[in-house]
PyMOL commands that place a pseudoatom at each C-alpha (Angstrom):
pseudoatom trace, name=CA, resn=MET, resi=1, chain=A, elem=C, hetatm=0, pos=[-10.257, 185.874, 98.898]
pseudoatom trace, name=CA, resn=GLU, resi=2, chain=A, elem=C, hetatm=0, pos=[-12.244, 186.628, 95.765]
pseudoatom trace, name=CA, resn=ILE, resi=3, chain=A, elem=C, hetatm=0, pos=[-11.395, 188.638, 92.669]
pseudoatom trace, name=CA, resn=LEU, resi=4, chain=A, elem=C, hetatm=0, pos=[-14.123, 190.749, 91.085]
pseudoatom trace, name=CA, resn=THR, resi=5, chain=A, elem=C, hetatm=0, pos=[-14.585, 193.574, 88.610]
pseudoatom trace, name=CA, resn=ALA, resi=6, chain=A, elem=C, hetatm=0, pos=[-14.762, 196.926, 90.403]
pseudoatom trace, name=CA, resn=VAL, resi=7, chain=A, elem=C, hetatm=0, pos=[-18.014, 198.870, 90.648]
pseudoatom trace, name=CA, resn=PRO, resi=8, chain=A, elem=C, hetatm=0, pos=[-18.516, 202.610, 91.308]
pseudoatom trace, name=CA, resn=SER, resi=9, chain=A, elem=C, hetatm=0, pos=[-19.042, 202.095, 95.061]
pseudoatom trace, name=CA, resn=ASP, resi=10, chain=A, elem=C, hetatm=0, pos=[-15.482, 200.678, 95.250]
pseudoatom trace, name=CA, resn=ILE, resi=11, chain=A, elem=C, hetatm=0, pos=[-13.895, 203.991, 94.230]
pseudoatom trace, name=CA, resn=PRO, resi=12, chain=A, elem=C, hetatm=0, pos=[-13.172, 205.348, 97.768]
pseudoatom trace, name=CA, resn=GLU, resi=13, chain=A, elem=C, hetatm=0, pos=[-11.328, 202.146, 98.722]
pseudoatom trace, name=CA, resn=LEU, resi=14, chain=A, elem=C, hetatm=0, pos=[-9.486, 202.131, 95.395]
pseudoatom trace, name=CA, resn=CYS, resi=15, chain=A, elem=C, hetatm=0, pos=[-8.355, 205.710, 96.000]
pseudoatom trace, name=CA, resn=ARG, resi=16, chain=A, elem=C, hetatm=0, pos=[-6.826, 204.627, 99.319]
pseudoatom trace, name=CA, resn=LEU, resi=17, chain=A, elem=C, hetatm=0, pos=[-4.875, 201.889, 97.544]
pseudoatom trace, name=CA, resn=LEU, resi=18, chain=A, elem=C, hetatm=0, pos=[-3.741, 204.360, 94.873]
pseudoatom trace, name=CA, resn=ASP, resi=19, chain=A, elem=C, hetatm=0, pos=[-2.534, 206.704, 97.626]
pseudoatom trace, name=CA, resn=THR, resi=20, chain=A, elem=C, hetatm=0, pos=[-0.215, 203.896, 98.737]
pseudoatom trace, name=CA, resn=LEU, resi=21, chain=A, elem=C, hetatm=0, pos=[0.970, 203.213, 95.196]
pseudoatom trace, name=CA, resn=PHE, resi=22, chain=A, elem=C, hetatm=0, pos=[1.485, 206.845, 94.187]
pseudoatom trace, name=CA, resn=SER, resi=23, chain=A, elem=C, hetatm=0, pos=[3.350, 207.571, 97.435]
pseudoatom trace, name=CA, resn=GLN, resi=24, chain=A, elem=C, hetatm=0, pos=[6.061, 205.134, 96.352]
pseudoatom trace, name=CA, resn=GLU, resi=25, chain=A, elem=C, hetatm=0, pos=[6.259, 206.018, 92.627]
pseudoatom trace, name=CA, resn=THR, resi=26, chain=A, elem=C, hetatm=0, pos=[8.540, 208.794, 91.424]
pseudoatom trace, name=CA, resn=GLU, resi=27, chain=A, elem=C, hetatm=0, pos=[6.351, 210.277, 88.652]
pseudoatom trace, name=CA, resn=PHE, resi=28, chain=A, elem=C, hetatm=0, pos=[3.006, 210.421, 90.467]
pseudoatom trace, name=CA, resn=LYS, resi=29, chain=A, elem=C, hetatm=0, pos=[1.579, 211.977, 93.606]
pseudoatom trace, name=CA, resn=PRO, resi=30, chain=A, elem=C, hetatm=0, pos=[-1.612, 211.018, 95.448]
pseudoatom trace, name=CA, resn=ASP, resi=31, chain=A, elem=C, hetatm=0, pos=[-4.631, 213.127, 94.467]
pseudoatom trace, name=CA, resn=ALA, resi=32, chain=A, elem=C, hetatm=0, pos=[-7.913, 211.491, 95.507]
pseudoatom trace, name=CA, resn=GLU, resi=33, chain=A, elem=C, hetatm=0, pos=[-10.045, 213.810, 93.380]
pseudoatom trace, name=CA, resn=MET, resi=34, chain=A, elem=C, hetatm=0, pos=[-8.130, 213.050, 90.170]
pseudoatom trace, name=CA, resn=GLN, resi=35, chain=A, elem=C, hetatm=0, pos=[-7.877, 209.371, 91.058]
pseudoatom trace, name=CA, resn=ALA, resi=36, chain=A, elem=C, hetatm=0, pos=[-11.638, 209.153, 91.551]
pseudoatom trace, name=CA, resn=LEU, resi=37, chain=A, elem=C, hetatm=0, pos=[-12.225, 210.810, 88.169]
pseudoatom trace, name=CA, resn=GLY, resi=38, chain=A, elem=C, hetatm=0, pos=[-9.921, 208.335, 86.439]
pseudoatom trace, name=CA, resn=LEU, resi=39, chain=A, elem=C, hetatm=0, pos=[-11.341, 205.310, 88.221]
pseudoatom trace, name=CA, resn=GLY, resi=40, chain=A, elem=C, hetatm=0, pos=[-14.887, 206.390, 87.411]
pseudoatom trace, name=CA, resn=ALA, resi=41, chain=A, elem=C, hetatm=0, pos=[-14.023, 206.867, 83.746]
pseudoatom trace, name=CA, resn=ILE, resi=42, chain=A, elem=C, hetatm=0, pos=[-12.643, 203.328, 83.558]
pseudoatom trace, name=CA, resn=ILE, resi=43, chain=A, elem=C, hetatm=0, pos=[-15.452, 201.674, 85.530]
pseudoatom trace, name=CA, resn=GLU, resi=44, chain=A, elem=C, hetatm=0, pos=[-18.243, 203.491, 83.717]
pseudoatom trace, name=CA, resn=GLY, resi=45, chain=A, elem=C, hetatm=0, pos=[-16.563, 203.761, 80.305]
pseudoatom trace, name=CA, resn=ASP, resi=46, chain=A, elem=C, hetatm=0, pos=[-17.638, 201.479, 77.502]
pseudoatom trace, name=CA, resn=GLY, resi=47, chain=A, elem=C, hetatm=0, pos=[-14.702, 199.275, 76.543]
pseudoatom trace, name=CA, resn=ILE, resi=48, chain=A, elem=C, hetatm=0, pos=[-12.010, 201.532, 78.038]
pseudoatom trace, name=CA, resn=GLY, resi=49, chain=A, elem=C, hetatm=0, pos=[-10.863, 198.958, 80.522]
pseudoatom trace, name=CA, resn=ASP, resi=50, chain=A, elem=C, hetatm=0, pos=[-11.583, 196.936, 83.608]
pseudoatom trace, name=CA, resn=ILE, resi=51, chain=A, elem=C, hetatm=0, pos=[-10.455, 197.333, 87.191]
pseudoatom trace, name=CA, resn=LEU, resi=52, chain=A, elem=C, hetatm=0, pos=[-10.039, 194.046, 89.008]
pseudoatom trace, name=CA, resn=VAL, resi=53, chain=A, elem=C, hetatm=0, pos=[-10.131, 193.954, 92.795]
pseudoatom trace, name=CA, resn=ALA, resi=54, chain=A, elem=C, hetatm=0, pos=[-9.084, 191.343, 95.314]
pseudoatom trace, name=CA, resn=LYS, resi=55, chain=A, elem=C, hetatm=0, pos=[-11.420, 191.238, 98.305]
pseudoatom trace, name=CA, resn=ASP, resi=56, chain=A, elem=C, hetatm=0, pos=[-10.832, 189.550, 101.631]
pseudoatom trace, name=CA, resn=ALA, resi=57, chain=A, elem=C, hetatm=0, pos=[-13.696, 189.512, 104.134]
pseudoatom trace, name=CA, resn=GLY, resi=58, chain=A, elem=C, hetatm=0, pos=[-15.473, 192.141, 102.015]
pseudoatom trace, name=CA, resn=GLN, resi=59, chain=A, elem=C, hetatm=0, pos=[-12.539, 194.576, 102.060]
pseudoatom trace, name=CA, resn=ILE, resi=60, chain=A, elem=C, hetatm=0, pos=[-10.537, 195.475, 98.949]
pseudoatom trace, name=CA, resn=VAL, resi=61, chain=A, elem=C, hetatm=0, pos=[-6.936, 194.393, 99.563]
pseudoatom trace, name=CA, resn=GLY, resi=62, chain=A, elem=C, hetatm=0, pos=[-5.562, 194.705, 96.027]
pseudoatom trace, name=CA, resn=MET, resi=63, chain=A, elem=C, hetatm=0, pos=[-6.301, 196.102, 92.595]
pseudoatom trace, name=CA, resn=VAL, resi=64, chain=A, elem=C, hetatm=0, pos=[-5.089, 196.179, 89.024]
pseudoatom trace, name=CA, resn=ASN, resi=65, chain=A, elem=C, hetatm=0, pos=[-6.306, 198.042, 85.919]
pseudoatom trace, name=CA, resn=LEU, resi=66, chain=A, elem=C, hetatm=0, pos=[-6.449, 196.650, 82.409]
pseudoatom trace, name=CA, resn=LEU, resi=67, chain=A, elem=C, hetatm=0, pos=[-6.811, 199.378, 79.787]
pseudoatom trace, name=CA, resn=TYR, resi=68, chain=A, elem=C, hetatm=0, pos=[-7.528, 198.338, 76.198]
pseudoatom trace, name=CA, resn=THR, resi=69, chain=A, elem=C, hetatm=0, pos=[-6.229, 199.543, 72.866]
pseudoatom trace, name=CA, resn=ILE, resi=70, chain=A, elem=C, hetatm=0, pos=[-5.429, 198.078, 69.443]
pseudoatom trace, name=CA, resn=SER, resi=71, chain=A, elem=C, hetatm=0, pos=[-1.941, 197.093, 68.303]
pseudoatom trace, name=CA, resn=THR, resi=72, chain=A, elem=C, hetatm=0, pos=[-1.396, 197.629, 64.603]
pseudoatom trace, name=CA, resn=ALA, resi=73, chain=A, elem=C, hetatm=0, pos=[1.676, 195.373, 64.857]
pseudoatom trace, name=CA, resn=LEU, resi=74, chain=A, elem=C, hetatm=0, pos=[-0.453, 192.495, 66.133]
pseudoatom trace, name=CA, resn=GLY, resi=75, chain=A, elem=C, hetatm=0, pos=[-3.665, 193.495, 64.376]
pseudoatom trace, name=CA, resn=SER, resi=76, chain=A, elem=C, hetatm=0, pos=[-5.615, 192.926, 67.557]
pseudoatom trace, name=CA, resn=ARG, resi=77, chain=A, elem=C, hetatm=0, pos=[-6.631, 194.132, 70.967]
pseudoatom trace, name=CA, resn=VAL, resi=78, chain=A, elem=C, hetatm=0, pos=[-3.925, 194.511, 73.625]
pseudoatom trace, name=CA, resn=ALA, resi=79, chain=A, elem=C, hetatm=0, pos=[-3.967, 195.596, 77.260]
pseudoatom trace, name=CA, resn=ILE, resi=80, chain=A, elem=C, hetatm=0, pos=[-1.974, 198.051, 79.296]
pseudoatom trace, name=CA, resn=LEU, resi=81, chain=A, elem=C, hetatm=0, pos=[-1.671, 196.894, 82.890]
pseudoatom trace, name=CA, resn=GLU, resi=82, chain=A, elem=C, hetatm=0, pos=[-1.630, 199.766, 85.382]
pseudoatom trace, name=CA, resn=ASP, resi=83, chain=A, elem=C, hetatm=0, pos=[-2.049, 200.488, 89.076]
pseudoatom trace, name=CA, resn=MET, resi=84, chain=A, elem=C, hetatm=0, pos=[-1.131, 197.035, 90.381]
pseudoatom trace, name=CA, resn=VAL, resi=85, chain=A, elem=C, hetatm=0, pos=[-1.122, 197.447, 94.147]
pseudoatom trace, name=CA, resn=VAL, resi=86, chain=A, elem=C, hetatm=0, pos=[-1.735, 195.336, 97.243]
pseudoatom trace, name=CA, resn=ALA, resi=87, chain=A, elem=C, hetatm=0, pos=[-2.455, 196.867, 100.647]
pseudoatom trace, name=CA, resn=PRO, resi=88, chain=A, elem=C, hetatm=0, pos=[0.774, 196.850, 102.715]
pseudoatom trace, name=CA, resn=GLN, resi=89, chain=A, elem=C, hetatm=0, pos=[-0.708, 194.616, 105.418]
pseudoatom trace, name=CA, resn=ASN, resi=90, chain=A, elem=C, hetatm=0, pos=[-1.668, 192.000, 102.785]
pseudoatom trace, name=CA, resn=ARG, resi=91, chain=A, elem=C, hetatm=0, pos=[1.663, 191.802, 100.967]
pseudoatom trace, name=CA, resn=GLY, resi=92, chain=A, elem=C, hetatm=0, pos=[3.529, 188.518, 100.969]
pseudoatom trace, name=CA, resn=LEU, resi=93, chain=A, elem=C, hetatm=0, pos=[0.307, 186.501, 101.230]
pseudoatom trace, name=CA, resn=GLY, resi=94, chain=A, elem=C, hetatm=0, pos=[-0.109, 185.677, 97.527]
pseudoatom trace, name=CA, resn=VAL, resi=95, chain=A, elem=C, hetatm=0, pos=[-2.683, 188.386, 96.832]
pseudoatom trace, name=CA, resn=GLY, resi=96, chain=A, elem=C, hetatm=0, pos=[-0.582, 190.046, 94.130]
pseudoatom trace, name=CA, resn=SER, resi=97, chain=A, elem=C, hetatm=0, pos=[0.198, 186.767, 92.377]
pseudoatom trace, name=CA, resn=ALA, resi=98, chain=A, elem=C, hetatm=0, pos=[-3.444, 185.693, 92.416]
pseudoatom trace, name=CA, resn=LEU, resi=99, chain=A, elem=C, hetatm=0, pos=[-4.572, 189.089, 91.145]
pseudoatom trace, name=CA, resn=LEU, resi=100, chain=A, elem=C, hetatm=0, pos=[-1.995, 189.170, 88.353]
pseudoatom trace, name=CA, resn=LYS, resi=101, chain=A, elem=C, hetatm=0, pos=[-2.769, 185.618, 87.217]
pseudoatom trace, name=CA, resn=TYR, resi=102, chain=A, elem=C, hetatm=0, pos=[-6.461, 186.495, 87.164]
pseudoatom trace, name=CA, resn=ALA, resi=103, chain=A, elem=C, hetatm=0, pos=[-5.732, 189.685, 85.173]
pseudoatom trace, name=CA, resn=ILE, resi=104, chain=A, elem=C, hetatm=0, pos=[-3.707, 187.737, 82.601]
pseudoatom trace, name=CA, resn=ASP, resi=105, chain=A, elem=C, hetatm=0, pos=[-6.516, 185.207, 82.118]
pseudoatom trace, name=CA, resn=PHE, resi=106, chain=A, elem=C, hetatm=0, pos=[-9.094, 188.023, 82.061]
pseudoatom trace, name=CA, resn=ALA, resi=107, chain=A, elem=C, hetatm=0, pos=[-7.168, 189.890, 79.336]
pseudoatom trace, name=CA, resn=ARG, resi=108, chain=A, elem=C, hetatm=0, pos=[-6.863, 186.689, 77.316]
pseudoatom trace, name=CA, resn=GLU, resi=109, chain=A, elem=C, hetatm=0, pos=[-10.636, 186.149, 77.568]
pseudoatom trace, name=CA, resn=LYS, resi=110, chain=A, elem=C, hetatm=0, pos=[-11.156, 189.748, 76.375]
pseudoatom trace, name=CA, resn=GLY, resi=111, chain=A, elem=C, hetatm=0, pos=[-9.189, 188.900, 73.222]
pseudoatom trace, name=CA, resn=CYS, resi=112, chain=A, elem=C, hetatm=0, pos=[-5.944, 190.634, 74.160]
pseudoatom trace, name=CA, resn=LYS, resi=113, chain=A, elem=C, hetatm=0, pos=[-2.799, 189.351, 72.458]
pseudoatom trace, name=CA, resn=ARG, resi=114, chain=A, elem=C, hetatm=0, pos=[-0.309, 191.217, 74.683]
pseudoatom trace, name=CA, resn=ILE, resi=115, chain=A, elem=C, hetatm=0, pos=[-0.096, 192.960, 78.043]
pseudoatom trace, name=CA, resn=THR, resi=116, chain=A, elem=C, hetatm=0, pos=[2.292, 195.878, 78.503]
pseudoatom trace, name=CA, resn=LEU, resi=117, chain=A, elem=C, hetatm=0, pos=[3.156, 197.496, 81.819]
pseudoatom trace, name=CA, resn=LEU, resi=118, chain=A, elem=C, hetatm=0, pos=[5.512, 200.131, 83.180]
pseudoatom trace, name=CA, resn=THR, resi=119, chain=A, elem=C, hetatm=0, pos=[7.399, 200.106, 86.472]
pseudoatom trace, name=CA, resn=ASP, resi=120, chain=A, elem=C, hetatm=0, pos=[9.778, 202.559, 88.037]
pseudoatom trace, name=CA, resn=ASN, resi=121, chain=A, elem=C, hetatm=0, pos=[13.236, 201.932, 86.635]
pseudoatom trace, name=CA, resn=ASP, resi=122, chain=A, elem=C, hetatm=0, pos=[14.706, 201.257, 90.081]
pseudoatom trace, name=CA, resn=ASN, resi=123, chain=A, elem=C, hetatm=0, pos=[11.854, 199.077, 91.429]
pseudoatom trace, name=CA, resn=GLU, resi=124, chain=A, elem=C, hetatm=0, pos=[13.749, 195.801, 91.313]
pseudoatom trace, name=CA, resn=ALA, resi=125, chain=A, elem=C, hetatm=0, pos=[11.209, 193.987, 93.502]
pseudoatom trace, name=CA, resn=ALA, resi=126, chain=A, elem=C, hetatm=0, pos=[8.467, 194.761, 90.968]
pseudoatom trace, name=CA, resn=HIS, resi=127, chain=A, elem=C, hetatm=0, pos=[10.727, 193.690, 88.106]
pseudoatom trace, name=CA, resn=ARG, resi=128, chain=A, elem=C, hetatm=0, pos=[11.344, 190.311, 89.787]
pseudoatom trace, name=CA, resn=PHE, resi=129, chain=A, elem=C, hetatm=0, pos=[7.633, 189.913, 90.536]
pseudoatom trace, name=CA, resn=TYR, resi=130, chain=A, elem=C, hetatm=0, pos=[6.578, 190.478, 86.917]
pseudoatom trace, name=CA, resn=GLU, resi=131, chain=A, elem=C, hetatm=0, pos=[9.397, 188.310, 85.566]
pseudoatom trace, name=CA, resn=GLN, resi=132, chain=A, elem=C, hetatm=0, pos=[8.214, 185.469, 87.831]
pseudoatom trace, name=CA, resn=HIS, resi=133, chain=A, elem=C, hetatm=0, pos=[4.862, 185.743, 86.059]
pseudoatom trace, name=CA, resn=GLY, resi=134, chain=A, elem=C, hetatm=0, pos=[6.293, 185.543, 82.547]
pseudoatom trace, name=CA, resn=PHE, resi=135, chain=A, elem=C, hetatm=0, pos=[6.809, 189.217, 81.695]
pseudoatom trace, name=CA, resn=ILE, resi=136, chain=A, elem=C, hetatm=0, pos=[10.039, 190.140, 79.943]
pseudoatom trace, name=CA, resn=GLU, resi=137, chain=A, elem=C, hetatm=0, pos=[11.827, 193.463, 79.773]
pseudoatom trace, name=CA, resn=SER, resi=138, chain=A, elem=C, hetatm=0, pos=[11.106, 195.301, 76.537]
pseudoatom trace, name=CA, resn=SER, resi=139, chain=A, elem=C, hetatm=0, pos=[13.691, 197.146, 74.503]
pseudoatom trace, name=CA, resn=MET, resi=140, chain=A, elem=C, hetatm=0, pos=[11.134, 199.962, 74.164]
pseudoatom trace, name=CA, resn=LEU, resi=141, chain=A, elem=C, hetatm=0, pos=[11.623, 203.081, 76.278]
pseudoatom trace, name=CA, resn=ALA, resi=142, chain=A, elem=C, hetatm=0, pos=[8.727, 205.127, 77.659]
pseudoatom trace, name=CA, resn=PHE, resi=143, chain=A, elem=C, hetatm=0, pos=[8.561, 208.861, 76.884]
pseudoatom trace, name=CA, resn=ARG, resi=144, chain=A, elem=C, hetatm=0, pos=[5.920, 211.222, 78.276]
pseudoatom trace, name=CA, resn=LEU, resi=145, chain=A, elem=C, hetatm=0, pos=[4.624, 214.613, 77.279]
pseudoatom trace, name=CA, resn=SER, resi=146, chain=A, elem=C, hetatm=0, pos=[2.335, 216.335, 79.768]
pseudoatom trace, name=CA, resn=LEU, resi=147, chain=A, elem=C, hetatm=0, pos=[-0.512, 218.140, 78.018]
pseudoatom trace, name=CA, resn=ASP, resi=148, chain=A, elem=C, hetatm=0, pos=[-1.749, 220.022, 81.109]
pseudoatom trace, name=CA, resn=ILE, resi=149, chain=A, elem=C, hetatm=0, pos=[-2.572, 223.590, 80.279]
for i in range(1, 149): cmd.bond("trace and resi %d" % i, "trace and resi %d" % (i + 1))
show_as sticks, trace
zoom trace
């Protein structure tokens, strides 16, 4: 297995992984067209973020996004970790752990001082997974406002 930064030609495979992820999340629904737009904006955007992919025998079997912003509290760059997903047939093989460890090191190399992520409130397996990798539950609560017109 190798972990690489995604390129535009990876977008169709990434959309398939996002279909899996968004099918199990409560706030999101699969939409390949929108997903492709978002993935393209990250991959081709200057400094917006990076998408890391785990490949096995040339096939993408996992992905994670790191999106960058600045924390005024820390006075430095921080990352938001999104879309962490491993193909169902590759779960339990260490792909997710390898991908997350790589993402943490990658964010550190990019000068990030913190990584923040969101999970579904009732996704206890994800909570345990992130806690095993050093993440702690925040006292902050996420609020959303949809700006769709």
